[in-house]
N, C-alpha and C positions, 0 to 999 in steps of 0.2 A: 504494500500500500504506500502510495507516495504521500508526501507532505500535504498536498492540496486535495487529497481524495475526498475529504468531507466538505469541501467548499461547494456551496450550492449555487446554482445559477441565479437565484434570487439575491443572494449576498453579492455575487460577482457583478450583477447588473447595477448595483448601487454605486459602483465606480464608473466614472466616465471613460470614454475610449482612450484618452491620453493616459490615464492612470492604469488601465488594463495593459496597454502596450508597454508602459514603463515597468510594470511588474513582471511581464514576460521577459522584458529586457534584463531585469535584475537576475532572473534565473539563467539567462544566457551569459550574463557576466560571471555568475558563479561557475557555470560550465567552462568558461574561458580559463578560470583559475585551475580547474581540474585538468585542463589540457596542459597548462604550464607545469603542473606538478606531476604530469604523466599518471594521473589517477583515473584509470579507465572505469572503475566502478563508480566513482564520484561523478564522472562525466555522464555515464548512462543514467544515473539517478537524476542528474540535472536535466537531461533531455526528457526524462519521464515527466518531471515537473513542468517543463516548458510545454510539452504536448498537452498535458492536462489543462493548463491555463489557456492555451490556444483553443482547445476544444470548448472550454467555457465561453471564451470570447466569441467564437463562431455561433455558439448557441444563443447568446443574448443580443448579438448585433442584428439589426433589421436590414441594413443595406446589403443588397445582393452583391454589388461590386466589391465591397469590403470583405464580405464573407468569402467570395471567390478568391481574392488575393490572399487572405489568411489561410485558406485551405491549400493553395499552391505553396505558400511559405511553409506550412505544416509538413508537406511532402518533403521539402528539403531537410527539415529536422529529422523526420522519420528515416530518411536515407543515412544521415549522419549517425543516428542511433544504432542502426544495424551494422555499420562498418566495424571491422575487426580492430582497426587502429584509428586514433584520433586524426582528424584532418583540420589543422589549425587555419589554413587558408579558406577552406569552404565554410568553416564555422564563422570566421570573421566576416565573410561575405554575406552569410545568412543573417548574422547579427546586424550588420549595416542595413540590409534590406528591411529588417523588422523596424529598426529605429526610424527609417525614412517614411514609415506609414503615417506618422503624425508630426506636425511641426514641433510640438513639445518634446517628443521623443528624439527627433532629429537634432535638437540642440544639445543632446547628451553625447553625440558621436565623438567630438574631440576629447571627451573625458574618459571614454571607455574603449575606444578603438585606436590602434596605432595609425599615424598619418599615412 
């Protein structure tokens, strides 16, 4: 069971989209740390948390276009999750793409991703 397994859609929908994306981003940032530490188990757990939060976001968002983009992004993370070895470049690219979904999240890029 992941850390966010008991988080309900009702509770998640209380956060606005910026907050939801930033919280998914926080889990991606934790996964980045696991990559740096070569902690494959920690990375997989991080991706599980990311997938759970993205699933909740898709569930509570009404916009078809946004949901489509989130599901496409989710596929990237699912691919990273099943890889036998961490892929720091693909992880960083996926992290950047996530943060570019909202202006508030995009402002965090210089602080969490290398230039």
